[in-house]
Backbone atoms as SQL, in Angstrom:
CREATE TABLE atoms (id INTEGER PRIMARY KEY, chain TEXT, resi INTEGER, resn TEXT, atom TEXT, x REAL, y REAL, z REAL);
INSERT INTO atoms VALUES
  (1, 'A', 1, 'MET', 'N', 12.512, 14.606, -25.639),
  (2, 'A', 1, 'MET', 'CA', 12.033, 13.510, -23.941),
  (3, 'A', 1, 'MET', 'C', 12.194, 14.610, -22.763),
  (4, 'A', 2, 'SER', 'N', 12.869, 15.565, -22.803),
  (5, 'A', 2, 'SER', 'CA', 13.141, 15.806, -22.126),
  (6, 'A', 2, 'SER', 'C', 11.601, 17.092, -21.700),
  (7, 'A', 3, 'ASN', 'N', 11.108, 17.339, -22.878),
  (8, 'A', 3, 'ASN', 'CA', 10.205, 17.837, -23.510),
  (9, 'A', 3, 'ASN', 'C', 8.333, 17.800, -22.895),
  (10, 'A', 4, 'ASP', 'N', 8.540, 16.024, -23.185),
  (11, 'A', 4, 'ASP', 'CA', 7.800, 15.203, -22.223),
  (12, 'A', 4, 'ASP', 'C', 7.801, 15.027, -20.927),
  (13, 'A', 5, 'ILE', 'N', 8.843, 14.788, -20.336),
  (14, 'A', 5, 'ILE', 'CA', 9.089, 14.472, -19.262),
  (15, 'A', 5, 'ILE', 'C', 8.958, 15.590, -18.330),
  (16, 'A', 6, 'GLY', 'N', 8.677, 17.079, -18.587),
  (17, 'A', 6, 'GLY', 'CA', 8.734, 18.694, -18.164),
  (18, 'A', 6, 'GLY', 'C', 7.114, 18.107, -17.851),
  (19, 'A', 7, 'ALA', 'N', 6.737, 18.269, -19.523),
  (20, 'A', 7, 'ALA', 'CA', 5.297, 18.136, -18.864),
  (21, 'A', 7, 'ALA', 'C', 4.673, 17.878, -18.667),
  (22, 'A', 8, 'ARG', 'N', 5.351, 16.539, -18.483),
  (23, 'A', 8, 'ARG', 'CA', 4.384, 15.386, -17.483),
  (24, 'A', 8, 'ARG', 'C', 4.607, 16.061, -15.799),
  (25, 'A', 9, 'LEU', 'N', 6.201, 16.488, -15.621),
  (26, 'A', 9, 'LEU', 'CA', 5.359, 17.390, -14.033),
  (27, 'A', 9, 'LEU', 'C', 5.273, 19.034, -13.858),
  (28, 'A', 10, 'ARG', 'N', 4.778, 19.115, -15.197),
  (29, 'A', 10, 'ARG', 'CA', 4.086, 19.981, -14.723),
  (30, 'A', 10, 'ARG', 'C', 2.177, 19.622, -14.038),
  (31, 'A', 11, 'THR', 'N', 2.279, 18.269, -15.428),
  (32, 'A', 11, 'THR', 'CA', 1.017, 18.250, -15.055),
  (33, 'A', 11, 'THR', 'C', 0.922, 17.411, -13.691),
  (34, 'A', 12, 'LEU', 'N', 1.447, 16.768, -13.652),
  (35, 'A', 12, 'LEU', 'CA', 1.891, 16.849, -11.851),
  (36, 'A', 12, 'LEU', 'C', 1.104, 17.248, -10.938),
  (37, 'A', 13, 'ARG', 'N', 2.120, 18.463, -11.232),
  (38, 'A', 13, 'ARG', 'CA', 2.211, 19.848, -9.917),
  (39, 'A', 13, 'ARG', 'C', 0.411, 20.183, -10.116),
  (40, 'A', 14, 'GLU', 'N', 0.039, 20.721, -11.397),
  (41, 'A', 14, 'GLU', 'CA', -0.656, 21.846, -11.880),
  (42, 'A', 14, 'GLU', 'C', -2.159, 20.468, -11.177),
  (43, 'A', 15, 'GLY', 'N', -1.372, 19.617, -11.925),
  (44, 'A', 15, 'GLY', 'CA', -3.051, 18.680, -10.463),
  (45, 'A', 15, 'GLY', 'C', -3.311, 18.328, -9.273),
  (46, 'A', 16, 'ILE', 'N', -2.354, 18.944, -7.881),
  (47, 'A', 16, 'ILE', 'CA', -2.736, 19.521, -7.100),
  (48, 'A', 16, 'ILE', 'C', -3.057, 21.289, -6.565),
  (49, 'A', 17, 'GLY', 'N', -2.233, 21.239, -7.681),
  (50, 'A', 17, 'GLY', 'CA', -3.100, 22.797, -8.315),
  (51, 'A', 17, 'GLY', 'C', -1.993, 23.684, -6.558),
  (52, 'A', 18, 'LEU', 'N', -1.223, 23.728, -7.482),
  (53, 'A', 18, 'LEU', 'CA', 0.224, 24.398, -6.667),
  (54, 'A', 18, 'LEU', 'C', 1.037, 25.057, -7.918),
  (55, 'A', 19, 'SER', 'N', 1.126, 26.512, -7.739),
  (56, 'A', 19, 'SER', 'CA', 2.255, 27.478, -8.283),
  (57, 'A', 19, 'SER', 'C', 3.536, 25.735, -8.465),
  (58, 'A', 20, 'GLN', 'N', 4.511, 26.555, -9.149),
  (59, 'A', 20, 'GLN', 'CA', 5.917, 26.179, -8.704),
  (60, 'A', 20, 'GLN', 'C', 6.632, 27.065, -7.907),
  (61, 'A', 21, 'ALA', 'N', 6.862, 27.578, -7.604),
  (62, 'A', 21, 'ALA', 'CA', 7.578, 28.883, -6.523),
  (63, 'A', 21, 'ALA', 'C', 6.740, 27.933, -5.348),
  (64, 'A', 22, 'LYS', 'N', 4.909, 27.454, -5.242),
  (65, 'A', 22, 'LYS', 'CA', 4.332, 26.426, -3.960),
  (66, 'A', 22, 'LYS', 'C', 5.703, 25.241, -3.964),
  (67, 'A', 23, 'PHE', 'N', 5.232, 24.846, -5.038),
  (68, 'A', 23, 'PHE', 'CA', 5.853, 23.906, -5.637),
  (69, 'A', 23, 'PHE', 'C', 7.064, 23.024, -4.970),
  (70, 'A', 24, 'GLY', 'N', 8.081, 24.414, -5.612),
  (71, 'A', 24, 'GLY', 'CA', 9.303, 24.269, -5.387),
  (72, 'A', 24, 'GLY', 'C', 9.763, 24.362, -4.197),
  (73, 'A', 25, 'LYS', 'N', 8.430, 24.760, -2.910),
  (74, 'A', 25, 'LYS', 'CA', 9.222, 24.556, -1.584),
  (75, 'A', 25, 'LYS', 'C', 8.779, 23.690, -0.879),
  (76, 'A', 26, 'ILE', 'N', 8.102, 22.914, -1.689),
  (77, 'A', 26, 'ILE', 'CA', 8.093, 21.372, -1.343),
  (78, 'A', 26, 'ILE', 'C', 9.150, 21.232, -1.403),
  (79, 'A', 27, 'ALA', 'N', 9.412, 20.555, -2.264),
  (80, 'A', 27, 'ALA', 'CA', 10.305, 19.231, -2.498),
  (81, 'A', 27, 'ALA', 'C', 12.044, 20.445, -2.607),
  (82, 'A', 28, 'GLY', 'N', 11.850, 21.848, -2.336),
  (83, 'A', 28, 'GLY', 'CA', 13.144, 21.720, -2.135),
  (84, 'A', 28, 'GLY', 'C', 14.586, 22.445, -3.279),
  (85, 'A', 29, 'ILE', 'N', 13.404, 22.704, -4.082),
  (86, 'A', 29, 'ILE', 'CA', 13.506, 23.759, -5.432),
  (87, 'A', 29, 'ILE', 'C', 14.063, 24.534, -6.056),
  (88, 'A', 30, 'PRO', 'N', 14.434, 25.583, -5.972),
  (89, 'A', 30, 'PRO', 'CA', 13.700, 26.967, -6.416),
  (90, 'A', 30, 'PRO', 'C', 12.871, 27.008, -7.593),
  (91, 'A', 31, 'GLN', 'N', 12.167, 28.271, -7.096),
  (92, 'A', 31, 'GLN', 'CA', 11.080, 28.524, -9.547),
  (93, 'A', 31, 'GLN', 'C', 11.590, 28.167, -10.020),
  (94, 'A', 32, 'THR', 'N', 12.399, 28.991, -9.590),
  (95, 'A', 32, 'THR', 'CA', 13.044, 29.140, -11.419),
  (96, 'A', 32, 'THR', 'C', 14.089, 27.741, -12.500),
  (97, 'A', 33, 'THR', 'N', 14.156, 26.595, -11.730),
  (98, 'A', 33, 'THR', 'CA', 14.564, 25.426, -11.288),
  (99, 'A', 33, 'THR', 'C', 13.571, 24.821, -11.848),
  (100, 'A', 34, 'MET', 'N', 12.240, 24.322, -11.193),
  (101, 'A', 34, 'MET', 'CA', 11.791, 23.950, -11.576),
  (102, 'A', 34, 'MET', 'C', 11.803, 23.738, -12.763),
  (103, 'A', 35, 'HIS', 'N', 10.352, 25.205, -13.072),
  (104, 'A', 35, 'HIS', 'CA', 9.921, 26.141, -14.766),
  (105, 'A', 35, 'HIS', 'C', 11.598, 25.171, -15.753),
  (106, 'A', 36, 'ARG', 'N', 12.516, 25.934, -15.957),
  (107, 'A', 36, 'ARG', 'CA', 14.032, 24.613, -16.673),
  (108, 'A', 36, 'ARG', 'C', 13.097, 23.671, -16.417),
  (109, 'A', 37, 'TYR', 'N', 12.717, 22.426, -15.800),
  (110, 'A', 37, 'TYR', 'CA', 12.972, 21.155, -15.746),
  (111, 'A', 37, 'TYR', 'C', 11.280, 20.695, -15.950),
  (112, 'A', 38, 'GLU', 'N', 10.774, 21.810, -16.138),
  (113, 'A', 38, 'GLU', 'CA', 9.028, 21.601, -16.696),
  (114, 'A', 38, 'GLU', 'C', 8.895, 21.962, -18.056),
  (115, 'A', 39, 'THR', 'N', 9.730, 23.087, -18.854),
  (116, 'A', 39, 'THR', 'CA', 9.456, 22.967, -20.023),
  (117, 'A', 39, 'THR', 'C', 10.768, 22.495, -20.980),
  (118, 'A', 40, 'GLY', 'N', 11.905, 21.400, -20.260),
  (119, 'A', 40, 'GLY', 'CA', 12.194, 20.931, -21.180),
  (120, 'A', 40, 'GLY', 'C', 14.291, 21.590, -21.159),
  (121, 'A', 41, 'TYR', 'N', 14.105, 22.664, -20.087),
  (122, 'A', 41, 'TYR', 'CA', 15.197, 23.826, -20.845),
  (123, 'A', 41, 'TYR', 'C', 16.261, 22.937, -19.845),
  (124, 'A', 42, 'SER', 'N', 16.126, 22.004, -20.096),
  (125, 'A', 42, 'SER', 'CA', 16.954, 21.881, -18.267),
  (126, 'A', 42, 'SER', 'C', 16.632, 20.155, -18.134),
  (127, 'A', 43, 'ALA', 'N', 17.958, 19.291, -18.183),
  (128, 'A', 43, 'ALA', 'CA', 17.401, 17.485, -17.838),
  (129, 'A', 43, 'ALA', 'C', 16.496, 18.117, -16.308),
  (130, 'A', 44, 'THR', 'N', 16.091, 17.015, -15.366),
  (131, 'A', 44, 'THR', 'CA', 15.477, 16.487, -14.517),
  (132, 'A', 44, 'THR', 'C', 17.047, 15.342, -13.983),
  (133, 'A', 45, 'PRO', 'N', 17.510, 15.555, -12.667),
  (134, 'A', 45, 'PRO', 'CA', 18.031, 14.432, -11.891),
  (135, 'A', 45, 'PRO', 'C', 17.114, 13.448, -11.895),
  (136, 'A', 46, 'VAL', 'N', 17.880, 12.543, -11.568),
  (137, 'A', 46, 'VAL', 'CA', 17.571, 11.576, -11.600),
  (138, 'A', 46, 'VAL', 'C', 16.863, 11.230, -9.593),
  (139, 'A', 47, 'GLU', 'N', 17.810, 11.577, -8.693),
  (140, 'A', 47, 'GLU', 'CA', 16.770, 12.546, -7.785),
  (141, 'A', 47, 'GLU', 'C', 15.913, 12.618, -7.117),
  (142, 'A', 48, 'VAL', 'N', 15.287, 14.376, -8.033),
  (143, 'A', 48, 'VAL', 'CA', 14.122, 14.697, -8.973),
  (144, 'A', 48, 'VAL', 'C', 12.582, 14.345, -9.264),
  (145, 'A', 49, 'LEU', 'N', 12.991, 12.839, -10.079),
  (146, 'A', 49, 'LEU', 'CA', 12.382, 12.064, -10.957),
  (147, 'A', 49, 'LEU', 'C', 12.114, 11.081, -9.338),
  (148, 'A', 50, 'ILE', 'N', 13.129, 11.063, -9.183),
  (149, 'A', 50, 'ILE', 'CA', 12.832, 9.165, -7.935),
  (150, 'A', 50, 'ILE', 'C', 11.465, 10.277, -7.228),
  (151, 'A', 51, 'TRP', 'N', 12.213, 11.619, -6.295),
  (152, 'A', 51, 'TRP', 'CA', 11.756, 12.528, -5.122),
  (153, 'A', 51, 'TRP', 'C', 9.872, 12.668, -5.635),
  (154, 'A', 52, 'TYR', 'N', 9.430, 12.486, -7.435),
  (155, 'A', 52, 'TYR', 'CA', 8.649, 13.361, -7.898),
  (156, 'A', 52, 'TYR', 'C', 7.792, 11.750, -8.019),
  (157, 'A', 53, 'ALA', 'N', 8.461, 10.273, -8.378),
  (158, 'A', 53, 'ALA', 'CA', 7.869, 9.025, -8.106),
  (159, 'A', 53, 'ALA', 'C', 6.832, 9.077, -6.897),
  (160, 'A', 54, 'ASP', 'N', 7.792, 9.115, -5.530),
  (161, 'A', 54, 'ASP', 'CA', 7.931, 9.284, -4.248),
  (162, 'A', 54, 'ASP', 'C', 6.981, 9.510, -3.849),
  (163, 'A', 55, 'TYR', 'N', 6.266, 11.168, -4.372),
  (164, 'A', 55, 'TYR', 'CA', 5.614, 11.945, -3.964),
  (165, 'A', 55, 'TYR', 'C', 4.187, 11.916, -4.222),
  (166, 'A', 56, 'PHE', 'N', 3.986, 11.381, -5.716),
  (167, 'A', 56, 'PHE', 'CA', 3.008, 11.214, -6.290),
  (168, 'A', 56, 'PHE', 'C', 2.374, 9.538, -6.426),
  (169, 'A', 57, 'ASP', 'N', 3.349, 9.259, -5.986),
  (170, 'A', 57, 'ASP', 'CA', 3.060, 7.765, -6.055),
  (171, 'A', 57, 'ASP', 'C', 2.833, 7.236, -7.131),
  (172, 'A', 58, 'VAL', 'N', 3.742, 7.166, -8.125),
  (173, 'A', 58, 'VAL', 'CA', 3.976, 6.779, -9.890),
  (174, 'A', 58, 'VAL', 'C', 5.419, 5.699, -9.782),
  (175, 'A', 59, 'SER', 'N', 4.876, 5.508, -11.327),
  (176, 'A', 59, 'SER', 'CA', 6.478, 4.534, -11.718),
  (177, 'A', 59, 'SER', 'C', 7.580, 5.994, -12.852),
  (178, 'A', 60, 'MET', 'N', 8.813, 5.857, -12.195),
  (179, 'A', 60, 'MET', 'CA', 9.671, 6.378, -13.075),
  (180, 'A', 60, 'MET', 'C', 8.638, 5.620, -14.606),
  (181, 'A', 61, 'ASP', 'N', 8.762, 4.423, -14.879),
  (182, 'A', 61, 'ASP', 'CA', 8.286, 4.702, -16.653),
  (183, 'A', 61, 'ASP', 'C', 7.079, 5.436, -16.751),
  (184, 'A', 62, 'TYR', 'N', 6.831, 5.724, -15.980),
  (185, 'A', 62, 'TYR', 'CA', 5.087, 6.911, -15.928),
  (186, 'A', 62, 'TYR', 'C', 6.049, 9.018, -16.485),
  (187, 'A', 63, 'LEU', 'N', 6.608, 8.580, -15.621),
  (188, 'A', 63, 'LEU', 'CA', 7.436, 10.097, -15.207),
  (189, 'A', 63, 'LEU', 'C', 8.823, 10.331, -16.422),
  (190, 'A', 64, 'CYS', 'N', 8.947, 9.173, -17.462),
  (191, 'A', 64, 'CYS', 'CA', 10.091, 9.158, -17.674),
  (192, 'A', 64, 'CYS', 'C', 8.701, 9.335, -19.167),
  (193, 'A', 65, 'CYS', 'N', 7.970, 8.772, -19.419),
  (194, 'A', 65, 'CYS', 'CA', 7.057, 8.969, -20.909),
  (195, 'A', 65, 'CYS', 'C', 7.113, 6.947, -21.366),
  (196, 'A', 66, 'ARG', 'N', 8.220, 5.919, -19.918),
  (197, 'A', 66, 'ARG', 'CA', 7.465, 5.331, -20.629),
  (198, 'A', 66, 'ARG', 'C', 6.073, 4.367, -21.502),
  (199, 'A', 67, 'THR', 'N', 5.397, 4.843, -20.445),
  (200, 'A', 67, 'THR', 'CA', 3.910, 3.927, -20.026),
  (201, 'A', 67, 'THR', 'C', 2.830, 5.957, -19.737),
  (202, 'A', 68, 'ASP', 'N', 1.997, 5.215, -20.329),
  (203, 'A', 68, 'ASP', 'CA', 0.738, 6.047, -19.655),
  (204, 'A', 68, 'ASP', 'C', 0.159, 6.059, -18.616),
  (205, 'A', 69, 'LYS', 'N', -0.119, 5.076, -17.357),
  (206, 'A', 69, 'LYS', 'CA', 0.283, 4.465, -16.924),
  (207, 'A', 69, 'LYS', 'C', 0.828, 5.059, -15.531),
  (208, 'A', 70, 'PRO', 'N', 0.324, 5.497, -15.003),
  (209, 'A', 70, 'PRO', 'CA', 0.646, 5.869, -14.071),
  (210, 'A', 70, 'PRO', 'C', 1.565, 5.195, -12.962),
  (211, 'A', 71, 'GLN', 'N', 0.911, 3.678, -12.477),
  (212, 'A', 71, 'GLN', 'CA', 1.998, 2.579, -11.836),
  (213, 'A', 71, 'GLN', 'C', 2.553, 1.925, -12.537),
  (214, 'A', 72, 'GLY', 'N', 3.159, 2.184, -14.091),
  (215, 'A', 72, 'GLY', 'CA', 3.622, 1.687, -14.795),
  (216, 'A', 72, 'GLY', 'C', 3.954, 0.497, -15.331),
  (217, 'A', 73, 'LYS', 'N', 4.497, 0.132, -16.443),
  (218, 'A', 73, 'LYS', 'CA', 4.924, -1.341, -16.788),
  (219, 'A', 73, 'LYS', 'C', 4.888, -2.601, -16.260),
  (220, 'A', 74, 'LEU', 'N', 5.357, -2.537, -14.734),
  (221, 'A', 74, 'LEU', 'CA', 5.862, -3.416, -14.063),
  (222, 'A', 74, 'LEU', 'C', 3.527, -4.046, -13.578),
  (223, 'A', 75, 'TYR', 'N', 3.819, -3.602, -13.579),
  (224, 'A', 75, 'TYR', 'CA', 2.433, -4.443, -13.816),
  (225, 'A', 75, 'TYR', 'C', 1.489, -5.160, -14.648),
  (226, 'A', 76, 'GLU', 'N', 2.400, -4.543, -16.068),
  (227, 'A', 76, 'GLU', 'CA', 1.136, -4.985, -17.353),
  (228, 'A', 76, 'GLU', 'C', 2.746, -6.552, -17.381),
  (229, 'A', 77, 'TYR', 'N', 3.264, -7.442, -16.200),
  (230, 'A', 77, 'TYR', 'CA', 3.917, -8.505, -16.391),
  (231, 'A', 77, 'TYR', 'C', 2.664, -9.295, -16.748),
  (232, 'A', 78, 'LYS', 'N', 3.073, -10.124, -16.875),
  (233, 'A', 78, 'LYS', 'CA', 2.928, -11.551, -16.283),
  (234, 'A', 78, 'LYS', 'C', 3.068, -12.515, -17.192),
  (235, 'A', 79, 'PRO', 'N', 3.909, -13.120, -16.182),
  (236, 'A', 79, 'PRO', 'CA', 4.935, -14.335, -15.925),
  (237, 'A', 79, 'PRO', 'C', 4.347, -15.741, -16.765),
  (238, 'A', 80, 'LYS', 'N', 4.908, -16.245, -17.550),
  (239, 'A', 80, 'LYS', 'CA', 4.380, -16.869, -18.319),
  (240, 'A', 80, 'LYS', 'C', 4.536, -18.731, -18.157),
  (241, 'A', 81, 'ILE', 'N', 3.592, -18.903, -17.939),
  (242, 'A', 81, 'ILE', 'CA', 3.614, -20.761, -17.507),
  (243, 'A', 81, 'ILE', 'C', 4.332, -21.505, -18.843),
  (244, 'A', 82, 'LEU', 'N', 5.467, -22.086, -19.047),
  (245, 'A', 82, 'LEU', 'CA', 5.608, -23.522, -19.518),
  (246, 'A', 82, 'LEU', 'C', 4.948, -23.992, -20.505),
  (247, 'A', 83, 'GLU', 'N', 5.221, -24.029, -21.714),
  (248, 'A', 83, 'GLU', 'CA', 4.001, -25.348, -22.006),
  (249, 'A', 83, 'GLU', 'C', 4.843, -26.539, -21.875),
  (250, 'A', 84, 'GLU', 'N', 5.574, -26.824, -22.030),
  (251, 'A', 84, 'GLU', 'CA', 7.090, -28.017, -21.217),
  (252, 'A', 84, 'GLU', 'C', 6.456, -27.858, -20.331),
  (253, 'A', 85, 'ASP', 'N', 6.476, -26.866, -19.164),
  (254, 'A', 85, 'ASP', 'CA', 6.484, -27.848, -17.911),
  (255, 'A', 85, 'ASP', 'C', 5.221, -28.471, -16.850),
  (256, 'A', 86, 'LYS', 'N', 5.133, -29.931, -17.595),
  (257, 'A', 86, 'LYS', 'CA', 3.713, -30.540, -17.150),
  (258, 'A', 86, 'LYS', 'C', 2.953, -29.595, -15.665),
  (259, 'A', 87, 'ASP', 'N', 4.267, -29.846, -14.261),
  (260, 'A', 87, 'ASP', 'CA', 4.389, -30.004, -12.606),
  (261, 'A', 87, 'ASP', 'C', 2.893, -29.141, -12.614),
  (262, 'A', 88, 'MET', 'N', 4.540, -27.896, -13.362),
  (263, 'A', 88, 'MET', 'CA', 3.588, -26.317, -12.984),
  (264, 'A', 88, 'MET', 'C', 2.388, -25.953, -13.587),
  (265, 'A', 89, 'ARG', 'N', 1.320, -26.232, -14.638),
  (266, 'A', 89, 'ARG', 'CA', -0.200, -26.250, -15.713),
  (267, 'A', 89, 'ARG', 'C', -0.603, -26.767, -14.457),
  (268, 'A', 90, 'GLN', 'N', -0.475, -28.346, -14.099),
  (269, 'A', 90, 'GLN', 'CA', -0.862, -29.432, -13.576),
  (270, 'A', 90, 'GLN', 'C', -1.351, -28.683, -12.403),
  (271, 'A', 91, 'PHE', 'N', -0.685, -28.425, -11.219),
  (272, 'A', 91, 'PHE', 'CA', -0.632, -27.315, -10.332),
  (273, 'A', 91, 'PHE', 'C', -1.604, -25.710, -10.178),
  (274, 'A', 92, 'VAL', 'N', -1.051, -25.797, -10.949),
  (275, 'A', 92, 'VAL', 'CA', -2.257, -24.905, -10.969),
  (276, 'A', 92, 'VAL', 'C', -3.596, -24.525, -11.272),
  (277, 'A', 93, 'GLU', 'N', -3.896, -25.420, -12.094),
  (278, 'A', 93, 'GLU', 'CA', -4.987, -26.496, -12.980),
  (279, 'A', 93, 'GLU', 'C', -5.405, -26.569, -11.196),
  (280, 'A', 94, 'MET', 'N', -4.549, -26.561, -10.458),
  (281, 'A', 94, 'MET', 'CA', -5.105, -27.988, -9.361),
  (282, 'A', 94, 'MET', 'C', -6.163, -26.668, -7.785),
  (283, 'A', 95, 'CYS', 'N', -5.062, -26.115, -8.005),
  (284, 'A', 95, 'CYS', 'CA', -5.544, -24.328, -7.026),
  (285, 'A', 95, 'CYS', 'C', -6.784, -24.044, -7.598),
  (286, 'A', 96, 'PHE', 'N', -6.732, -24.040, -8.822),
  (287, 'A', 96, 'PHE', 'CA', -8.666, -23.255, -9.244),
  (288, 'A', 96, 'PHE', 'C', -9.596, -23.906, -9.623),
  (289, 'A', 97, 'ASP', 'N', -8.894, -25.211, -8.679),
  (290, 'A', 97, 'ASP', 'CA', -10.340, -26.557, -9.145),
  (291, 'A', 97, 'ASP', 'C', -11.243, -26.771, -7.996),
  (292, 'A', 98, 'PRO', 'N', -12.551, -26.478, -7.501),
  (293, 'A', 98, 'PRO', 'CA', -12.853, -26.654, -6.081),
  (294, 'A', 98, 'PRO', 'C', -12.653, -27.855, -5.000),
  (295, 'A', 99, 'SER', 'N', -13.118, -29.117, -6.624),
  (296, 'A', 99, 'SER', 'CA', -13.072, -30.287, -5.536),
  (297, 'A', 99, 'SER', 'C', -11.368, -30.008, -5.308),
  (298, 'A', 100, 'SER', 'N', -10.466, -29.901, -5.620),
  (299, 'A', 100, 'SER', 'CA', -8.735, -30.085, -5.236),
  (300, 'A', 100, 'SER', 'C', -9.105, -29.389, -3.331),
  (301, 'A', 101, 'PRO', 'N', -7.877, -31.493, -3.290),
  (302, 'A', 101, 'PRO', 'CA', -7.290, -30.950, -1.770),
  (303, 'A', 101, 'PRO', 'C', -6.781, -29.361, -2.062),
  (304, 'A', 102, 'MET', 'N', -6.359, -28.984, -2.808),
  (305, 'A', 102, 'MET', 'CA', -5.816, -28.031, -3.671),
  (306, 'A', 102, 'MET', 'C', -6.044, -26.593, -2.566),
  (307, 'A', 103, 'ASN', 'N', -7.424, -26.532, -2.842),
  (308, 'A', 103, 'ASN', 'CA', -7.914, -25.306, -3.228),
  (309, 'A', 103, 'ASN', 'C', -8.034, -24.684, -1.260),
  (310, 'A', 104, 'ASP', 'N', -8.583, -25.787, -0.315),
  (311, 'A', 104, 'ASP', 'CA', -8.203, -25.279, 0.918),
  (312, 'A', 104, 'ASP', 'C', -7.446, -24.611, 1.079),
  (313, 'A', 105, 'LYS', 'N', -5.637, -25.090, 0.850),
  (314, 'A', 105, 'LYS', 'CA', -4.488, -25.018, 1.567),
  (315, 'A', 105, 'LYS', 'C', -4.058, -23.422, 0.987),
  (316, 'A', 106, 'LEU', 'N', -4.536, -23.429, -0.398),
  (317, 'A', 106, 'LEU', 'CA', -3.983, -21.764, -1.474),
  (318, 'A', 106, 'LEU', 'C', -4.810, -21.102, -0.402),
  (319, 'A', 107, 'LYS', 'N', -6.095, -21.651, -0.404),
  (320, 'A', 107, 'LYS', 'CA', -6.941, -20.548, -0.037),
  (321, 'A', 107, 'LYS', 'C', -6.303, -19.797, 2.074),
  (322, 'A', 108, 'LYS', 'N', -5.706, -20.554, 1.829),
  (323, 'A', 108, 'LYS', 'CA', -5.175, -20.535, 4.164),
  (324, 'A', 108, 'LYS', 'C', -3.821, -19.476, 3.955),
  (325, 'A', 109, 'THR', 'N', -3.114, -20.006, 2.874),
  (326, 'A', 109, 'THR', 'CA', -1.649, -19.446, 2.311),
  (327, 'A', 109, 'THR', 'C', -2.376, -17.911, 2.209),
  (328, 'A', 110, 'ILE', 'N', -2.942, -17.838, 1.277),
  (329, 'A', 110, 'ILE', 'CA', -3.361, -16.471, 0.583),
  (330, 'A', 110, 'ILE', 'C', -3.833, -15.874, 1.283),
  (331, 'A', 111, 'ILE', 'N', -5.075, -15.794, 2.731),
  (332, 'A', 111, 'ILE', 'CA', -5.211, -15.207, 3.546),
  (333, 'A', 111, 'ILE', 'C', -4.537, -14.733, 4.836),
  (334, 'A', 112, 'GLU', 'N', -3.025, -15.350, 5.115),
  (335, 'A', 112, 'GLU', 'CA', -1.900, -15.279, 5.751),
  (336, 'A', 112, 'GLU', 'C', -1.198, -14.596, 4.946),
  (337, 'A', 113, 'MET', 'N', -1.113, -14.936, 3.916),
  (338, 'A', 113, 'MET', 'CA', -0.625, -13.577, 2.877),
  (339, 'A', 113, 'MET', 'C', -1.030, -11.763, 3.125),
  (340, 'A', 114, 'LEU', 'N', -1.823, -11.917, 2.952),
  (341, 'A', 114, 'LEU', 'CA', -3.079, -10.854, 3.148),
  (342, 'A', 114, 'LEU', 'C', -2.616, -10.144, 4.893),
  (343, 'A', 115, 'GLU', 'N', -2.914, -11.079, 6.407),
  (344, 'A', 115, 'GLU', 'CA', -2.685, -11.023, 6.987),
  (345, 'A', 115, 'GLU', 'C', -1.732, -9.911, 7.691),
  (346, 'A', 116, 'GLY', 'N', -0.850, -10.493, 6.887),
  (347, 'A', 116, 'GLY', 'CA', 0.983, -10.308, 6.809),
  (348, 'A', 116, 'GLY', 'C', 1.414, -8.856, 6.011),
  (349, 'A', 117, 'VAL', 'N', 0.520, -8.323, 5.235),
  (350, 'A', 117, 'VAL', 'CA', 1.528, -6.898, 4.684),
  (351, 'A', 117, 'VAL', 'C', 0.098, -5.980, 4.739),
  (352, 'A', 118, 'LYS', 'N', -0.829, -7.126, 5.699),
  (353, 'A', 118, 'LYS', 'CA', -1.702, -5.318, 6.745),
  (354, 'A', 118, 'LYS', 'C', -1.375, -5.079, 7.873),
  (355, 'A', 119, 'LYS', 'N', -0.033, -5.661, 8.861),
  (356, 'A', 119, 'LYS', 'CA', 0.964, -5.162, 9.811),
  (357, 'A', 119, 'LYS', 'C', 1.859, -5.006, 9.725);
């Protein structure tokens, strides 16, 4: 597993065209230590993995080889509407029905949410 994580770290570093020494200076990690992480000779500390995740904007799932998608498994989550919850199912159906009186309210709510994100 450590070899897989090291290979993933190396691939990310090489993807931006930096040597271990140059990238080590950015990360504050000596080149010899970078080499040990990338070859799997030493386990990469969690703090370093978090730094990589932030620097490359990838998930910890990706760094730890739990998925091959850089955005991670979380984005694959799809909540399930319980069949027993008829009110929730009806609400969802109404929201996507253009003739529904809820359609305009839903549209307004989504626009307000998006405007809040931009700020």
